[in-house]
DOTI-725255 format. One record per residue (C-alpha): residue number from 1; chain; y, x, z. Coordinates in steps of 0.02 Angstrom, whole numbers, plus 50000, padded with zeros to 5 digits. Layout:
residues N
    nr   kette       y       x       z
   NUM       A       Y       X       Z
...
//
This chain:
residues 819
    nr   kette       y       x       z
     1       A   63569   60337   59694
     2       A   63622   60503   59628
     3       A   63807   60508   59591
     4       A   63868   60614   59447
     5       A   64052   60640   59421
     6       A   64118   60667   59245
     7       A   64293   60720   59200
     8       A   64343   60630   59040
     9       A   64478   60717   58942
    10       A   64602   60617   58843
    11       A   64685   60641   58676
    12       A   64844   60553   58631
    13       A   64967   60526   58490
    14       A   65152   60502   58520
    15       A   65237   60350   58451
    16       A   65424   60364   58471
    17       A   65544   60477   58561
    18       A   65574   60443   58745
    19       A   65648   60528   58897
    20       A   65540   60454   59035
    21       A   65362   60506   59073
    22       A   65210   60416   59141
    23       A   65133   60512   59285
    24       A   64951   60565   59300
    25       A   64831   60424   59343
    26       A   64655   60450   59409
    27       A   64523   60326   59465
    28       A   64335   60302   59485
    29       A   64231   60184   59377
    30       A   64054   60157   59310
    31       A   63978   60234   59153
    32       A   63841   60135   59063
    33       A   63697   60236   58992
    34       A   63562   60146   58893
    35       A   63401   60122   58992
    36       A   63474   60216   59139
    37       A   63564   60174   59298
    38       A   63753   60161   59289
    39       A   63840   60322   59337
    40       A   64001   60345   59432
    41       A   64132   60439   59332
    42       A   64309   60498   59362
    43       A   64438   60447   59234
    44       A   64596   60552   59221
    45       A   64750   60503   59121
    46       A   64866   60651   59092
    47       A   65056   60629   59095
    48       A   65130   60571   58930
    49       A   65302   60533   58865
    50       A   65355   60350   58859
    51       A   65311   60249   58704
    52       A   65155   60355   58678
    53       A   64975   60294   58670
    54       A   64832   60378   58760
    55       A   64656   60339   58701
    56       A   64493   60370   58791
    57       A   64346   60436   58691
    58       A   64248   60298   58779
    59       A   64241   60110   58749
    60       A   64252   59961   58863
    61       A   64082   59882   58896
    62       A   64167   59712   58907
    63       A   64267   59722   58743
    64       A   64176   59854   58641
    65       A   64342   59937   58594
    66       A   64410   60110   58638
    67       A   64509   60104   58798
    68       A   64694   60129   58764
    69       A   64849   60134   58873
    70       A   65030   60132   58826
    71       A   65170   60218   58919
    72       A   65316   60096   58932
    73       A   65499   60127   58966
    74       A   65557   60080   59141
    75       A   65710   59970   59108
    76       A   65739   59927   59291
    77       A   65770   60107   59340
    78       A   65815   60225   59196
    79       A   65800   60377   59310
    80       A   65626   60331   59372
    81       A   65460   60367   59290
    82       A   65393   60264   59146
    83       A   65250   60145   59185
    84       A   65074   60131   59116
    85       A   65013   59967   59045
    86       A   64891   59882   59163
    87       A   64704   59896   59130
    88       A   64550   59843   59225
    89       A   64503   60002   59317
    90       A   64341   59924   59379
    91       A   64267   59888   59208
    92       A   64116   59988   59153
    93       A   64138   60111   59010
    94       A   64012   60174   58881
    95       A   64002   60288   58731
    96       A   64074   60206   58575
    97       A   63934   60278   58468
    98       A   63805   60177   58565
    99       A   63878   60013   58501
   100       A   63810   59935   58340
   101       A   63980   59899   58263
   102       A   63939   59788   58115
   103       A   63867   59614   58086
   104       A   63722   59581   57969
   105       A   63728   59456   57824
   106       A   63683   59278   57872
   107       A   63654   59122   57768
   108       A   63724   58951   57816
   109       A   63752   58779   57741
   110       A   63915   58689   57711
   111       A   63989   58557   57596
   112       A   64085   58581   57435
   113       A   64208   58444   57385
   114       A   64238   58435   57198
   115       A   64343   58325   57085
   116       A   64362   58143   57139
   117       A   64304   58195   57315
   118       A   64124   58212   57261
   119       A   64032   58308   57397
   120       A   63879   58418   57379
   121       A   63781   58526   57500
   122       A   63784   58712   57468
   123       A   63694   58863   57541
   124       A   63812   59010   57563
   125       A   63804   59174   57658
   126       A   63917   59283   57762
   127       A   63946   59457   57694
   128       A   63920   59606   57813
   129       A   64069   59630   57929
   130       A   64139   59768   58037
   131       A   64168   59741   58222
   132       A   64336   59656   58253
   133       A   64361   59607   58070
   134       A   64346   59443   57976
   135       A   64210   59430   57845
   136       A   64217   59313   57697
   137       A   64081   59212   57612
   138       A   63980   59269   57462
   139       A   64036   59116   57365
   140       A   64223   59084   57385
   141       A   64260   58940   57502
   142       A   64439   58874   57511
   143       A   64499   58770   57657
   144       A   64635   58638   57653
   145       A   64760   58756   57736
   146       A   64744   58882   57594
   147       A   64644   59010   57693
   148       A   64472   59068   57638
   149       A   64328   59023   57752
   150       A   64299   59175   57863
   151       A   64201   59222   58017
   152       A   64244   59357   58141
   153       A   64124   59494   58191
   154       A   64145   59504   58380
   155       A   64072   59606   58520
   156       A   63926   59543   58624
   157       A   63951   59621   58797
   158       A   63776   59573   58855
   159       A   63686   59666   58717
   160       A   63823   59793   58678
   161       A   63812   59751   58493
   162       A   63919   59665   58363
   163       A   63879   59483   58331
   164       A   63952   59337   58234
   165       A   64070   59224   58328
   166       A   64002   59053   58369
   167       A   64060   58926   58241
   168       A   64001   58751   58196
   169       A   63987   58744   58007
   170       A   63919   58566   57996
   171       A   64093   58490   57972
   172       A   64161   58626   57858
   173       A   64220   58562   57689
   174       A   64266   58685   57553
   175       A   64374   58631   57405
   176       A   64331   58670   57226
   177       A   64444   58571   57109
   178       A   64622   58561   57176
   179       A   64779   58473   57118
   180       A   64875   58633   57145
   181       A   64873   58763   57006
   182       A   64806   58916   57097
   183       A   64743   59086   57041
   184       A   64623   59111   57186
   185       A   64465   59097   57082
   186       A   64531   59223   56956
   187       A   64568   59344   57097
   188       A   64394   59317   57168
   189       A   64315   59362   57001
   190       A   64422   59520   56991
   191       A   64375   59567   57170
   192       A   64190   59558   57129
   193       A   64221   59668   56976
   194       A   64306   59807   57075
   195       A   64163   59803   57202
   196       A   64032   59851   57074
   197       A   63949   60016   57113
   198       A   63929   60074   56932
   199       A   64112   60062   56884
   200       A   64213   60213   56827
   201       A   64375   60226   56931
   202       A   64465   60330   56801
   203       A   64445   60197   56667
   204       A   64422   60037   56767
   205       A   64559   60056   56899
   206       A   64705   60045   56773
   207       A   64625   59893   56694
   208       A   64599   59812   56863
   209       A   64777   59840   56925
   210       A   64849   59773   56761
   211       A   64739   59620   56775
   212       A   64794   59595   56956
   213       A   64977   59600   56904
   214       A   64945   59476   56763
   215       A   64859   59355   56881
   216       A   64996   59364   57012
   217       A   65133   59334   56882
   218       A   65054   59181   56803
   219       A   65183   59044   56781
   220       A   65176   58872   56862
   221       A   65053   58926   56996
   222       A   65054   58908   57184
   223       A   65015   59058   57294
   224       A   64911   59024   57449
   225       A   64853   59129   57596
   226       A   64684   59161   57512
   227       A   64774   59245   57366
   228       A   64857   59367   57484
   229       A   64691   59403   57570
   230       A   64592   59434   57410
   231       A   64732   59534   57327
   232       A   64741   59649   57478
   233       A   64553   59676   57468
   234       A   64570   59719   57283
   235       A   64707   59846   57319
   236       A   64601   59923   57456
   237       A   64454   59946   57337
   238       A   64565   60022   57202
   239       A   64665   60139   57313
   240       A   64509   60204   57401
   241       A   64440   60276   57238
   242       A   64599   60314   57140
   243       A   64675   60489   57119
   244       A   64782   60462   56964
   245       A   64970   60490   56988
   246       A   65016   60368   56849
   247       A   64932   60230   56950
   248       A   65057   60242   57096
   249       A   65197   60142   57010
   250       A   65071   60009   56959
   251       A   65001   59996   57135
   252       A   65176   59978   57207
   253       A   65221   59849   57074
   254       A   65073   59742   57128
   255       A   65121   59770   57310
   256       A   65298   59712   57272
   257       A   65229   59550   57198
   258       A   65131   59518   57358
   259       A   65281   59559   57468
   260       A   65374   59418   57380
   261       A   65252   59289   57447
   262       A   65324   59139   57537
   263       A   65351   59167   57723
   264       A   65238   59021   57769
   265       A   65097   59098   57666
   266       A   65120   59266   57752
   267       A   65128   59190   57926
   268       A   64972   59088   57893
   269       A   64885   59249   57841
   270       A   64926   59331   58008
   271       A   64777   59237   58080
   272       A   64663   59350   57977
   273       A   64770   59507   57995
   274       A   64807   59511   57808
   275       A   64991   59570   57816
   276       A   64944   59717   57926
   277       A   64797   59760   57813
   278       A   64910   59763   57659
   279       A   65039   59879   57740
   280       A   64902   59993   57806
   281       A   64817   60002   57635
   282       A   64977   60044   57541
   283       A   65039   60166   57672
   284       A   64877   60265   57673
   285       A   64877   60270   57483
   286       A   65059   60328   57471
   287       A   65027   60472   57593
   288       A   64863   60518   57508
   289       A   64946   60529   57337
   290       A   65092   60638   57397
   291       A   65014   60806   57357
   292       A   64939   60738   57195
   293       A   65107   60679   57131
   294       A   65206   60832   57185
   295       A   65075   60954   57120
   296       A   65142   60940   56944
   297       A   65323   60928   56998
   298       A   65373   61104   57050
   299       A   65554   61149   57076
   300       A   65586   61227   56903
   301       A   65525   61068   56819
   302       A   65608   60952   56946
   303       A   65764   61036   57020
   304       A   65803   60894   57138
   305       A   65628   60897   57209
   306       A   65628   60706   57218
   307       A   65511   60581   57135
   308       A   65561   60402   57169
   309       A   65468   60239   57140
   310       A   65583   60092   57173
   311       A   65537   59910   57167
   312       A   65628   59756   57231
   313       A   65556   59757   57407
   314       A   65473   59927   57424
   315       A   65549   60099   57391
   316       A   65450   60260   57398
   317       A   65529   60434   57387
   318       A   65425   60593   57375
   319       A   65537   60741   57424
   320       A   65513   60928   57420
   321       A   65653   61002   57530
   322       A   65624   61176   57458
   323       A   65700   61127   57290
   324       A   65874   61067   57335
   325       A   65876   61047   57525
   326       A   65859   60856   57514
   327       A   65780   60790   57673
   328       A   65834   60609   57686
   329       A   65912   60456   57607
   330       A   66052   60335   57650
   331       A   66047   60159   57576
   332       A   66206   60059   57552
   333       A   66252   59878   57525
   334       A   66297   59834   57346
   335       A   66445   59722   57395
   336       A   66570   59864   57423
   337       A   66656   59916   57259
   338       A   66730   60073   57340
   339       A   66564   60162   57360
   340       A   66566   60245   57190
   341       A   66744   60307   57219
   342       A   66701   60378   57391
   343       A   66543   60473   57344
   344       A   66563   60504   57158
   345       A   66410   60570   57067
   346       A   66310   60589   57227
   347       A   66290   60400   57235
   348       A   66150   60319   57134
   349       A   66120   60136   57092
   350       A   65951   60054   57072
   351       A   65948   59902   56958
   352       A   65784   59834   57030
   353       A   65838   59823   57212
   354       A   66023   59809   57167
   355       A   66064   59937   57300
   356       A   66159   60102   57307
   357       A   66085   60256   57386
   358       A   66123   60441   57407
   359       A   66025   60591   57464
   360       A   66052   60677   57631
   361       A   66030   60865   57649
   362       A   65958   60983   57778
   363       A   66126   61063   57816
   364       A   66210   60896   57849
   365       A   66239   60831   58023
   366       A   66216   60656   58083
   367       A   66404   60633   58097
   368       A   66425   60668   57910
   369       A   66354   60499   57863
   370       A   66343   60394   58023
   371       A   66524   60340   58003
   372       A   66490   60259   57834
   373       A   66512   60076   57878
   374       A   66419   60014   57724
   375       A   66254   60096   57766
   376       A   66108   59976   57761
   377       A   65984   60104   57828
   378       A   65965   60292   57834
   379       A   65838   60422   57888
   380       A   65830   60611   57870
   381       A   65744   60766   57936
   382       A   65870   60881   58023
   383       A   65871   61065   57977
   384       A   65825   61125   58151
   385       A   65671   61014   58153
   386       A   65622   61070   57978
   387       A   65635   61255   58024
   388       A   65529   61231   58180
   389       A   65394   61150   58074
   390       A   65387   61283   57939
   391       A   65406   61429   58061
   392       A   65273   61370   58183
   393       A   65125   61480   58141
   394       A   65013   61387   58262
   395       A   65020   61232   58156
   396       A   64959   61329   58005
   397       A   65040   61216   57877
   398       A   65150   61238   57728
   399       A   65270   61092   57715
   400       A   65312   61055   57534
   401       A   65315   60865   57531
   402       A   65387   60728   57639
   403       A   65380   60541   57604
   404       A   65511   60410   57644
   405       A   65451   60230   57634
   406       A   65569   60081   57644
   407       A   65519   59898   57651
   408       A   65652   59765   57627
   409       A   65547   59621   57692
   410       A   65507   59608   57878
   411       A   65385   59463   57847
   412       A   65236   59581   57836
   413       A   65277   59667   58001
   414       A   65245   59519   58114
   415       A   65183   59549   58290
   416       A   65002   59485   58293
   417       A   65016   59441   58476
   418       A   65077   59273   58538
   419       A   65258   59331   58530
   420       A   65259   59337   58339
   421       A   65418   59444   58342
   422       A   65472   59535   58186
   423       A   65600   59664   58132
   424       A   65779   59615   58097
   425       A   65789   59678   57918
   426       A   65735   59845   57843
   427       A   65582   59943   57900
   428       A   65583   60133   57875
   429       A   65458   60274   57887
   430       A   65473   60462   57861
   431       A   65304   60547   57850
   432       A   65238   60721   57814
   433       A   65064   60709   57736
   434       A   64927   60804   57829
   435       A   65044   60824   57978
   436       A   64999   60700   58115
   437       A   65062   60787   58271
   438       A   65222   60752   58364
   439       A   65377   60828   58283
   440       A   65466   60969   58375
   441       A   65629   60872   58371
   442       A   65709   60703   58344
   443       A   65722   60612   58178
   444       A   65878   60500   58173
   445       A   65861   60326   58101
   446       A   66014   60219   58067
   447       A   66005   60031   58041
   448       A   66132   59897   58004
   449       A   66131   59751   58124
   450       A   66125   59576   58050
   451       A   66287   59482   58081
   452       A   66191   59332   58146
   453       A   66131   59431   58297
   454       A   66290   59520   58350
   455       A   66275   59452   58527
   456       A   66101   59526   58552
   457       A   66068   59706   58599
   458       A   65937   59769   58476
   459       A   65793   59881   58527
   460       A   65725   60034   58437
   461       A   65543   59998   58397
   462       A   65397   60072   58304
   463       A   65254   59981   58220
   464       A   65075   60026   58268
   465       A   64998   59910   58136
   466       A   64976   59773   58265
   467       A   65129   59754   58374
   468       A   65305   59820   58396
   469       A   65325   59953   58530
   470       A   65497   59972   58606
   471       A   65575   60136   58664
   472       A   65738   60065   58730
   473       A   65897   59991   58665
   474       A   65978   60056   58506
   475       A   66141   60154   58520
   476       A   66293   60080   58433
   477       A   66380   60215   58333
   478       A   66499   60133   58210
   479       A   66547   59952   58179
   480       A   66381   59862   58154
   481       A   66274   60020   58141
   482       A   66149   60072   58274
   483       A   66054   60235   58299
   484       A   65873   60262   58346
   485       A   65773   60422   58369
   486       A   65589   60457   58345
   487       A   65471   60604   58351
   488       A   65331   60510   58265
   489       A   65292   60525   58080
   490       A   65146   60405   58087
   491       A   65240   60245   58129
   492       A   65364   60131   58045
   493       A   65533   60116   58129
   494       A   65653   59970   58139
   495       A   65769   59878   58256
   496       A   65706   59724   58345
   497       A   65810   59582   58413
   498       A   65747   59418   58482
   499       A   65700   59348   58312
   500       A   65530   59268   58303
   501       A   65424   59242   58150
   502       A   65400   59068   58080
   503       A   65274   58964   58174
   504       A   65155   58889   58049
   505       A   65027   58757   58090
   506       A   64868   58823   58011
   507       A   64798   58646   58007
   508       A   64931   58593   57882
   509       A   64855   58541   57716
   510       A   64917   58640   57567
   511       A   64770   58603   57452
   512       A   64708   58432   57397
   513       A   64561   58384   57290
   514       A   64596   58336   57110
   515       A   64577   58152   57069
   516       A   64565   58062   56904
   517       A   64730   58006   56833
   518       A   64650   57835   56815
   519       A   64662   57809   57003
   520       A   64848   57849   57004
   521       A   64873   57734   56855
   522       A   64779   57593   56941
   523       A   64883   57615   57099
   524       A   65047   57617   57004
   525       A   64999   57467   56897
   526       A   64941   57370   57050
   527       A   65104   57406   57142
   528       A   65207   57348   56993
   529       A   65106   57187   56973
   530       A   65119   57154   57159
   531       A   65307   57179   57158
   532       A   65324   57062   57009
   533       A   65219   56931   57097
   534       A   65315   56952   57259
   535       A   65481   56937   57168
   536       A   65422   56773   57093
   537       A   65375   56710   57266
   538       A   65548   56758   57331
   539       A   65630   56670   57185
   540       A   65525   56516   57221
   541       A   65580   56520   57404
   542       A   65764   56539   57358
   543       A   65762   56401   57227
   544       A   65653   56274   57320
   545       A   65725   56243   57492
   546       A   65594   56122   57554
   547       A   65453   56234   57492
   548       A   65514   56380   57596
   549       A   65544   56267   57747
   550       A   65359   56221   57752
   551       A   65280   56303   57905
   552       A   65131   56368   57807
   553       A   65246   56450   57680
   554       A   65343   56536   57819
   555       A   65186   56633   57858
   556       A   65172   56675   57676
   557       A   65353   56736   57666
   558       A   65331   56851   57817
   559       A   65180   56929   57738
   560       A   65272   56944   57573
   561       A   65413   57036   57660
   562       A   65292   57164   57731
   563       A   65205   57186   57562
   564       A   65372   57203   57473
   565       A   65423   57346   57588
   566       A   65253   57429   57573
   567       A   65237   57414   57383
   568       A   65417   57472   57361
   569       A   65375   57627   57463
   570       A   65219   57663   57359
   571       A   65321   57644   57201
   572       A   65458   57755   57274
   573       A   65340   57901   57312
   574       A   65270   57889   57136
   575       A   65443   57923   57065
   576       A   65462   58106   57116
   577       A   65633   58134   57039
   578       A   65709   57991   57138
   579       A   65614   58033   57296
   580       A   65664   58217   57297
   581       A   65847   58168   57291
   582       A   65828   58055   57442
   583       A   65693   58133   57552
   584       A   65643   58313   57584
   585       A   65467   58309   57656
   586       A   65485   58492   57712
   587       A   65623   58435   57830
   588       A   65546   58382   57995
   589       A   65673   58244   58029
   590       A   65651   58169   57855
   591       A   65463   58178   57875
   592       A   65469   58091   58045
   593       A   65575   57949   57974
   594       A   65463   57925   57823
   595       A   65301   57940   57921
   596       A   65359   57822   58060
   597       A   65413   57692   57932
   598       A   65246   57696   57843
   599       A   65149   57690   58007
   600       A   65251   57543   58072
   601       A   65246   57439   57913
   602       A   65057   57456   57894
   603       A   65028   57402   58074
   604       A   65143   57252   58046
   605       A   65044   57206   57890
   606       A   64878   57211   57981
   607       A   64945   57104   58124
   608       A   65002   56970   58002
   609       A   64833   56976   57916
   610       A   64748   56953   58085
   611       A   64859   56802   58126
   612       A   64823   56728   57956
   613       A   64637   56751   57982
   614       A   64649   56657   58146
   615       A   64742   56514   58062
   616       A   64616   56508   57921
   617       A   64477   56497   58048
   618       A   64564   56352   58135
   619       A   64590   56261   57970
   620       A   64422   56282   57885
   621       A   64299   56297   58030
   622       A   64369   56216   58187
   623       A   64331   56031   58189
   624       A   64429   55990   58345
   625       A   64615   55983   58311
   626       A   64716   56130   58377
   627       A   64886   56088   58446
   628       A   65025   56215   58432
   629       A   65189   56232   58523
   630       A   65351   56191   58435
   631       A   65396   56376   58431
   632       A   65227   56445   58379
   633       A   65301   56520   58221
   634       A   65435   56615   58319
   635       A   65301   56682   58437
   636       A   65198   56746   58292
   637       A   65349   56829   58212
   638       A   65405   56915   58372
   639       A   65231   56980   58405
   640       A   65197   57041   58228
   641       A   65364   57131   58207
   642       A   65382   57203   58383
   643       A   65209   57258   58443
   644       A   65189   57396   58309
   645       A   65347   57476   58376
   646       A   65251   57532   58531
   647       A   65123   57650   58450
   648       A   65253   57712   58326
   649       A   65375   57753   58466
   650       A   65240   57841   58566
   651       A   65203   57958   58422
   652       A   65388   57994   58394
   653       A   65419   58031   58578
   654       A   65264   58131   58622
   655       A   65190   58200   58460
   656       A   65322   58195   58324
   657       A   65258   58359   58252
   658       A   65103   58264   58196
   659       A   65211   58190   58058
   660       A   65166   58327   57935
   661       A   65161   58315   57745
   662       A   64989   58272   57678
   663       A   64966   58366   57515
   664       A   65094   58475   57428
   665       A   65233   58456   57302
   666       A   65273   58285   57233
   667       A   65108   58214   57297
   668       A   65149   58249   57480
   669       A   65175   58102   57597
   670       A   65222   58106   57780
   671       A   65103   58020   57898
   672       A   65032   58049   58074
   673       A   64892   58175   58081
   674       A   64764   58231   58207
   675       A   64735   58133   58366
   676       A   64891   58027   58342
   677       A   64823   57963   58176
   678       A   64656   57913   58249
   679       A   64726   57829   58405
   680       A   64884   57743   58341
   681       A   64835   57705   58160
   682       A   64651   57714   58118
   683       A   64588   57635   58280
   684       A   64701   57478   58279
   685       A   64683   57442   58092
   686       A   64494   57469   58104
   687       A   64481   57343   58245
   688       A   64591   57217   58155
   689       A   64499   57242   57991
   690       A   64333   57217   58079
   691       A   64398   57055   58156
   692       A   64459   56997   57985
   693       A   64292   57038   57906
   694       A   64200   56942   58041
   695       A   64311   56790   58016
   696       A   64294   56804   57827
   697       A   64103   56805   57834
   698       A   64099   56664   57962
   699       A   64212   56553   57857
   700       A   64105   56580   57702
   701       A   63946   56539   57797
   702       A   64026   56381   57867
   703       A   64084   56329   57695
   704       A   63912   56356   57622
   705       A   63833   56248   57756
   706       A   63964   56113   57730
   707       A   63933   56105   57542
   708       A   63769   56013   57569
   709       A   63866   55863   57633
   710       A   63945   55832   57462
   711       A   63863   55735   57318
   712       A   63760   55831   57194
   713       A   63875   55781   57048
   714       A   64018   55876   57127
   715       A   63919   56036   57157
   716       A   64000   56132   57015
   717       A   64174   56088   57073
   718       A   64134   56133   57251
   719       A   64063   56299   57196
   720       A   64222   56335   57101
   721       A   64325   56296   57255
   722       A   64216   56409   57362
   723       A   64235   56555   57242
   724       A   64423   56533   57233
   725       A   64436   56525   57421
   726       A   64327   56679   57441
   727       A   64439   56781   57326
   728       A   64594   56717   57413
   729       A   64530   56759   57586
   730       A   64473   56930   57527
   731       A   64649   56977   57475
   732       A   64740   56874   57604
   733       A   64650   56944   57756
   734       A   64657   57123   57696
   735       A   64471   57149   57688
   736       A   64506   57267   57544
   737       A   64581   57389   57668
   738       A   64406   57417   57735
   739       A   64374   57511   57573
   740       A   64515   57629   57620
   741       A   64445   57657   57795
   742       A   64271   57690   57727
   743       A   64341   57803   57592
   744       A   64431   57904   57727
   745       A   64269   57923   57824
   746       A   64150   57947   57678
   747       A   64270   58032   57553
   748       A   64196   57924   57415
   749       A   64282   57913   57247
   750       A   64210   57739   57214
   751       A   64275   57671   57379
   752       A   64446   57750   57347
   753       A   64455   57669   57176
   754       A   64406   57499   57246
   755       A   64536   57517   57382
   756       A   64674   57559   57256
   757       A   64621   57418   57142
   758       A   64615   57282   57274
   759       A   64747   57327   57404
   760       A   64889   57353   57281
   761       A   64858   57183   57199
   762       A   64886   57082   57358
   763       A   65061   57026   57309
   764       A   65007   56975   57135
   765       A   64857   56875   57201
   766       A   64968   56785   57326
   767       A   65085   56735   57185
   768       A   64941   56668   57079
   769       A   64867   56562   57217
   770       A   65025   56501   57302
   771       A   65137   56476   57152
   772       A   65039   56471   56989
   773       A   64885   56374   57044
   774       A   64962   56272   57185
   775       A   65014   56100   57122
   776       A   65153   56077   57249
   777       A   65235   56241   57200
   778       A   65228   56191   57017
   779       A   65303   56022   57056
   780       A   65439   56110   57156
   781       A   65489   56205   57001
   782       A   65487   56047   56899
   783       A   65598   55965   57028
   784       A   65714   56118   57029
   785       A   65738   56115   56841
   786       A   65751   55926   56830
   787       A   65869   55914   56979
   788       A   65749   55797   57070
   789       A   65673   55821   57241
   790       A   65498   55886   57216
   791       A   65435   55778   57358
   792       A   65458   55626   57247
   793       A   65336   55698   57121
   794       A   65187   55687   57238
   795       A   65117   55580   57373
   796       A   65207   55604   57536
   797       A   65040   55623   57622
   798       A   65019   55790   57536
   799       A   65200   55841   57546
   800       A   65201   55917   57718
   801       A   65077   56014   57820
   802       A   65018   55919   57972
   803       A   65070   55985   58141
   804       A   64889   56017   58189
   805       A   64751   56099   58089
   806       A   64646   55965   58002
   807       A   64457   55968   58001
   808       A   64365   56045   57855
   809       A   64331   55884   57759
   810       A   64513   55833   57759
   811       A   64568   56005   57701
   812       A   64453   55999   57553
   813       A   64497   55822   57504
   814       A   64673   55885   57476
   815       A   64614   56034   57372
   816       A   64759   56132   57438
   817       A   64741   56314   57490
   818       A   64883   56332   57612
   819       A   64892   56367   57797
//
């Protein structure tokens, strides 16, 4: 094989100022050429200053991305050389232009869930996507976590082309009608408008940005991650085609609204790279518009040479140093009342950000302002650096404009790697449009350290639109102020401690499907009726001593206790004002307590229903008498109230983070999710419900067969008894909860309504059958009011439950529906 050796030259861009250097690195690797044999090439990395990137003009055949190395500071030995980041020197390289770097549109099928959980199949399509980016669907598809449905265009190393990532869409459910008031659909309509090819940017861009601001400022709405994603796409479309200087304040006003997004929304959006995309879009637009804005602002018309656009969280200053020698800005905290006295008319106050600031000049030194203890942040271009720039004929540039950008929210500068680190407070950038080379000197940046991190030694870092790159520890200069230096005008600067961004579980539900108010009304009414019925049962037990001492009624009272706790909880969560004062579902500890209680009490309820089913089987089906121990009731109670502690404790000990709020706002409830829900909740109640259903059907079949033994003249009465017993068993054994299980699996509105209607009425049905209809209970009340023992009002043979379960015929001769 013929071996050809190529020398591949590198180009690089510096990132931040450093003193150490990475030495030259050279190695041999393979070069892939389409339809030809791989060639051996020689790769040479020239020495670069630390904190700088070096990029090959070639791409990795394994990743499809340009090969890049970073020169890192050597902290172990400050006098030694800096070190290169490790790369695979054996991987094959290829020309980047030989890679097809976009994915083609593709249709697919998924499910839309509309109001009342009505599902419908839908054919959608993926829009074309660039390599390494996420592409959205043609028809907006919202997921439960608030993100839009997206698919990443990834690199196929076998074919050296871009291809869609593998994703199973069969289980994907997109939400249409949500309980939350969102503006996502309005933003989607606006996004499609700004994408139209026949639009006039001069006329349509101002209308579009005004409409975007109106949508984002709608009252009583909830912002989700999809809003941030679509709004960023809208800004990208507008800023790409806009050249009107009067649009800059409007663009920054819309940006400021997005920067005020909740931290959890921003962190969720990191998965799609939305925060970085927003900063990149705005930064490119601000630099692009510099010459446009300053073109009509010459020194005679604007003696200060400064045009400022200040919003709450973003400040932009366009500066022409030729007018009044202004080359920087110092920002101050508003708390100090002595600032105005110290600096006089040179100090300005901004009512939007509620901050003081003053301009810094070319002829000032760093010491002139670095001792101001109230500085929040400061950056300026020193005179010696400025003169080198304007006097350097080789650069061939005339410097008339510099831009200082300041962001007061670090939430959008989150490291996209697993570290998720973010800046301590303010993020600064000083840029010179059309000047991308390394500066001939240092630019000082001063930051105020947060008091909460005084024990940490902050690092000077720069932002490369993906991760924070450190150039060493910051230098303490005065009180809580630290100094950093940079030679880069293409990167944002900040100080970085050990603070990490908020970890957000992207599987958390923030959107829920809208349901009819009728279902909520049915649930609330059923809970109230059940509580009224249960209260009447408790009153009966307290007033009639012998009634509550009956062994069959002890079972009833245990079940009533469980239902009282459960129905009280359901009523409690439907009273949001009361609940919000007691429980904060956003607090993990509160959510664990609430979720564990609900999990435990439901498992206890199902165990009692299983025991009752077994007793009903023994009473109405078993012919042979069943003897019980003297303490059988105690055994049942210990089992029913203690066994559910085991699965509940396991979830608390090993997966307590699964207790996450289901839904948002007042409708949120805490309950186990994920694998813990299926193993410790759904599986046991499904098995017990299945057992109850089997016993229920078997008892009905046995009763039907037994009816033929009675005389024909009593058929109507027997039928009435059978119907009454069927209804009783249906509620008593919790067969209605099967509707809830099926509704969870099938997401059916009808099944959900049946579940709400039947399960919440359990307490009321028990009261009707065991107090209102039951003759002994009625006689007990008569005895209570008359002062007589109710046992004297009936035959003693029916006064007590026999110690063993009687056969079917005896049970029906008594016409008594007890245990």
